[in-house]
C-alpha positions in Angstrom: -3.9 -36.4 -18.0 -4.9 -37.9 -14.8 -7.5 -36.1 -12.5 -4.8 -36.4 -9.7 -1.9 -35.2 -12.0 -4.5 -32.1 -12.4 -5.2 -31.7 -8.8 -1.8 -31.6 -8.3 -1.0 -29.2 -11.1 -3.6 -26.9 -9.6 -2.5 -27.0 -6.1 1.0 -26.3 -7.2 -0.4 -23.4 -9.3 -2.7 -21.7 -7.0 0.2 -21.9 -4.0 2.5 -20.2 -6.3 1.3 -16.9 -6.0 1.1 -15.4 -2.6 -2.2 -13.9 -1.7 -2.4 -10.6 0.2 -3.0 -11.5 4.3 -4.3 -8.7 6.0 -4.4 -8.5 9.8 -7.7 -9.3 11.3 -7.6 -7.3 15.1 -11.3 -6.7 15.2 -13.1 -3.2 14.8 -13.9 -4.0 11.2 -10.2 -3.1 10.3 -9.7 -5.9 7.7 -12.8 -4.8 6.1 -11.9 -0.9 5.9 -8.2 -2.4 4.3 -10.2 -4.2 2.0 -12.1 -1.3 1.0 -9.3 0.5 0.6 -7.5 -2.1 -1.3 -10.7 -2.2 -3.9 -10.4 1.3 -3.5 -6.8 1.7 -5.0 -8.0 -1.2 -7.5 -10.7 0.7 -9.0 -9.0 3.9 -9.5 -5.1 2.9 -10.7 -4.4 -0.9 -11.5 -0.9 -0.6 -12.2 -0.4 1.5 -8.7 -2.5 -1.8 -7.3 -0.6 -4.4 -9.1 2.9 -3.5 -8.0 1.3 -3.3 -4.9 0.1 -6.8 -4.2 3.8 -8.0 -6.4 5.6 -6.1 -3.8 3.0 -6.7 -0.5 2.3 -10.2 1.2 0.9 -8.8 4.6 -0.6 -5.5 6.0 -0.6 -5.3 10.1 -1.0 -2.3 12.1 1.1 -0.6 14.7 1.0 1.6 17.8 3.3 4.4 16.2 2.6 7.8 14.5 3.6 7.1 11.1 3.1 4.6 8.8 6.2 2.0 7.9 7.0 -1.4 6.3 9.1 -4.4 7.1 11.2 -5.3 4.1 11.0 -7.2 1.9 7.0 -7.6 1.8 5.0 -6.0 5.0 2.7 -2.4 5.6 2.4 -1.7 8.4 -0.6 1.1 9.5 -0.7 3.1 12.4 -4.1 2.5 14.5 -4.4 6.1 15.3 -5.3 6.3 11.5 -7.5 3.1 11.7 -9.2 4.6 14.5 -9.8 7.3 12.5 -11.2 5.2 9.6 -10.9 7.8 6.2 -10.5 5.1 3.7 -9.2 7.4 1.2 -6.5 7.9 3.9 -5.9 4.2 4.2 -5.5 4.0 0.7 -2.9 7.2 0.6 -0.6 5.3 3.2 -1.1 2.1 1.6 0.2 3.3 -2.0 3.1 5.5 -0.1 4.4 2.7 1.6 4.3 0.1 -1.4 6.0 2.5 -2.9 8.6 2.3 0.3 8.5 -1.8 -0.9 9.1 -1.3 -4.2 12.2 1.0 -4.1 13.4 -1.5 -1.3 12.6 -4.5 -3.5 14.4 -3.3 -6.5 18.0 -1.7 -4.2 16.5 1.9 -5.3 16.7 2.9 -1.6 18.3 6.7 -1.9 17.6 9.6 -0.2 14.8 10.9 -2.4 12.5 8.2 -1.0 10.5 10.0 0.6 9.9 12.6 -2.2 9.8 9.8 -4.7 6.8 8.2 -2.1 4.8 11.2 -1.7 4.9 11.8 -5.1 3.4 8.0 -6.2 1.0 8.9 -3.6 -0.2 12.2 -5.5 -0.1 10.5 -8.5 -2.4 8.1 -7.0 -4.6 10.6 -5.1 -5.5 12.7 -8.0 -6.6 9.6 -10.1 -9.7 9.3 -7.4 -12.7 11.7 -7.8 -14.2 13.3 -4.7 -10.8 12.2 -2.7 -10.4 14.3 0.4 -8.7 17.6 -0.6 -6.5 17.5 2.8 -4.9 14.3 1.3 -3.9 16.2 -1.6 -2.7 19.1 0.1 -0.6 17.1 2.5 1.2 15.4 -0.3 1.8 18.9 -1.8 3.2 19.7 1.0 5.3 16.8 2.1 6.9 17.1 -1.7 7.2 20.4 -1.6 9.5 20.1 1.8 11.6 17.3 0.8 12.5 19.2 -2.5 13.4 22.0 -0.2 15.5 20.3 1.7 17.6 18.5 -1.6 18.6 22.4 -2.5 
């Protein structure tokens, strides 16, 4: 194979995989999100792989809750970024990635929040020394959604 053919093949191969883009707006937020992604990868490679296959962008917004912009964007509240707790950022990313997974599989339903909090809790239980309030928050929300279903 000629060198130019190999170069074209390598360019095509590398561009066929999208890379997760993290908005860089200053204040070290991009680094905090990257640290959260590294933490997710370290403690749950399955959820990390699900995340990077469904999410292309992580950004921020001035609202009180995290959300997604389907099909592939997670938005983290600026308040949470200012708080700066890496495990909390992990929990947000994991939770919202579940919404993207469900969206991309056309599985959106009334139990979506219950599923997302359960997915989040499963991750948090794998992280040593994670803040207990994060686990309690996920459990409380799971309980609330279970009660709402009955």
